[in-house]
matplotlib code that plots the C-alpha trace (Angstrom):
import matplotlib.pyplot as plt

x = [42.3, 39.0, 36.5, 33.3, 30.1, 26.9, 24.1, 20.7, 17.8, 14.4, 12.1, 8.7, 5.4, 2.5, -1.1, -4.6, -6.2, -9.6, -9.5, -11.2, -8.6, -6.7, -3.4, -5.0, -6.8, -3.5, -1.6, -4.4, -4.5, -0.7, -0.9, -3.5, -1.4, 1.7, 0.1, -1.9, 1.0, 3.1, 0.3, -0.4, 3.3, 3.9, 0.8, 0.1, 3.3, 1.6, 0.8, -2.7, -5.2, -6.9, -10.1, -8.5, -7.2, -10.7, -12.1, -9.5, -10.2, -13.9, -13.4, -11.5, -13.3, -11.5, -14.6, -13.8, -10.6, -12.5, -13.3, -14.6, -13.7, -10.6, -8.1, -6.0, -2.5, -0.4, 3.4, 4.9, 8.5, 9.0, 5.2, 5.0, 2.7, 5.0, 3.1, 0.0, -1.3, -4.8, -6.0, -9.5, -11.2, -12.1, -13.4, -12.8, -9.4, -8.3, -7.3, -6.4, -3.6, -4.6, -3.2, 0.4, 2.2, 5.3, 6.1, 9.0, 11.4, 10.9, 11.3, 14.1, 14.0, 12.0, 8.4, 7.1, 8.4, 6.9, 3.6, 3.6, 4.4, 1.6, -0.8, 0.1, -0.3, -3.8, -4.9, -3.5, -5.4, -8.6, -7.8, -6.7, -4.4, -3.3, -3.0, -3.6, -3.0, -2.9, -0.8, 0.3, 3.3, 4.8, 5.0, 8.3, 9.4, 6.2, 6.6, 10.1, 9.0, 6.3, 8.6, 11.2, 8.6, 7.6, 4.7, 4.5, 2.9, -0.5, -3.2, -5.8, -8.3, -10.6, -11.4, -12.6, -10.1, -8.0, -5.1, -4.8, -2.1, -0.2, -1.4, 0.4, -0.3, 1.5, 0.6, 0.4, -0.2, -2.4, 0.6, 2.1, -0.5, -1.8, 0.7, -0.5, -0.1, -2.5, -5.6, -7.5]
y = [3.7, 5.5, 6.2, 4.2, 6.2, 4.9, 5.1, 5.4, 3.6, 4.9, 3.1, 2.5, 2.0, 0.8, 1.0, 0.8, 4.2, 5.3, 6.3, 9.5, 10.6, 13.8, 11.8, 9.1, 11.6, 13.4, 10.3, 9.0, 12.3, 12.3, 8.7, 9.7, 12.8, 10.7, 8.0, 10.5, 12.7, 9.8, 8.6, 12.0, 12.8, 9.5, 9.7, 13.4, 15.2, 17.1, 16.8, 16.1, 18.8, 19.4, 18.2, 15.0, 14.3, 14.8, 12.5, 9.9, 10.1, 9.8, 6.8, 4.8, 5.2, 4.1, 3.0, -0.6, -0.3, -0.3, -3.2, -5.8, -6.3, -4.2, -2.0, 1.0, 1.0, 4.1, 3.9, 6.6, 7.6, 9.8, 10.2, 11.6, 9.8, 8.7, 6.0, 3.9, 0.6, -0.9, -4.4, -5.7, -9.1, -10.4, -13.7, -16.0, -17.0, -14.0, -10.5, -7.6, -5.1, -1.5, 2.0, 1.3, 4.7, 6.1, 9.8, 10.3, 11.7, 8.5, 5.9, 3.5, 3.6, 0.5, 1.9, -0.1, -3.4, -2.5, -1.8, -5.0, -7.1, -5.5, -6.0, -9.7, -10.1, -8.5, -10.7, -13.8, -12.8, -12.9, -16.4, -15.3, -17.7, -15.3, -11.6, -10.3, -7.0, -5.1, -2.2, -0.3, -1.3, 2.2, 1.9, 0.0, 0.6, -0.9, -3.9, -4.4, -4.1, -6.7, -9.1, -8.5, -9.4, -12.7, -11.7, -13.5, -12.5, -14.1, -14.0, -11.2, -11.9, -9.0, -7.0, -3.5, -1.4, 0.3, 0.9, -2.7, -3.9, -6.5, -8.7, -10.4, -12.8, -14.0, -17.1, -16.3, -18.5, -17.9, -18.9, -15.5, -14.2, -10.7, -8.0, -6.4, -3.0, -3.7, -4.3, -5.8]
z = [9.7, 8.9, 11.6, 11.4, 11.3, 12.7, 10.2, 11.9, 10.3, 11.0, 13.5, 11.9, 13.7, 11.7, 13.1, 11.8, 11.2, 10.0, 6.3, 7.2, 9.7, 8.8, 8.5, 6.3, 4.1, 3.5, 2.7, 0.3, -1.4, -1.8, -3.2, -5.8, -6.7, -7.1, -9.3, -11.3, -12.0, -13.2, -15.4, -17.0, -17.4, -19.2, -21.4, -21.9, -20.8, -18.0, -14.3, -13.0, -12.2, -8.8, -10.5, -11.7, -8.1, -6.7, -9.3, -8.4, -4.7, -5.4, -7.9, -5.4, -2.1, 1.1, 3.0, 1.9, 4.0, 7.3, 9.7, 9.6, 5.9, 5.5, 7.2, 6.4, 7.9, 8.4, 8.9, 11.1, 11.8, 14.8, 15.0, 11.5, 9.0, 6.2, 4.3, 4.1, 2.7, 2.7, 2.6, 2.1, 2.0, -1.4, 0.0, 3.0, 1.7, -0.3, 0.6, -1.7, -1.2, -2.0, -2.1, -1.0, -0.7, 1.0, 0.8, -1.6, 1.1, 3.1, 0.3, 0.7, 4.5, 5.3, 5.4, 2.5, 4.0, 7.4, 5.7, 3.7, 6.8, 8.7, 5.8, 5.6, 9.3, 9.2, 6.3, 8.0, 11.1, 9.1, 7.9, 4.4, 2.6, -0.1, -0.9, -4.5, -6.0, -9.3, -10.5, -13.5, -15.6, -15.3, -11.5, -11.7, -8.2, -6.9, -9.1, -7.9, -4.2, -4.6, -6.3, -3.6, -0.9, -2.6, -4.7, -8.0, -11.2, -11.9, -14.5, -14.1, -11.3, -12.3, -15.4, -16.2, -14.5, -17.2, -14.7, -13.7, -16.1, -14.0, -11.2, -8.3, -5.5, -2.4, -0.3, 3.4, 6.4, 9.4, 11.5, 10.7, 13.1, 13.6, 14.4, 17.7, 16.2, 13.4, 15.6, 12.7]

ax = plt.figure().add_subplot(projection="3d")
ax.plot(x, y, z, "-o")
ax.set_aspect("equal")
plt.show()
């Protein structure tokens, strides 16, 4: 009889953090580098340049992810920042998911799910009834994640962003409450 081995699963903490904090800035820069590199590799066969990353960071400011109309959440494992997700209010009943990212070495360990649950709790705490998001078609792992967590494809809810190729929405309920760690 083979011996059974315990497989440890990481314990995640998710908490609100100012977008300007060192950990948040580092995660957001890593996010932009990841999505930009994927885009440029797919369309131009090269990685992004430092200038393109700076332009991306500037084009998608994180100030909208601050209270009272938004929040940036950071997932940590063993105290180390490993991922982030933002949510902002679009209107009294609708929130929008932004900048979901998990460091490559931490993917598949539950961080994305912990972040999505915390985002949904924050939005429900504001009274939102739904969360919307957009993403690119080449970000297949993200699309699979959203579908796995109950997001369904919808018609576009905004126009003009060339990187918004597919749109999703999930109904949430205020009964889900606000996760105490979120503090939103």
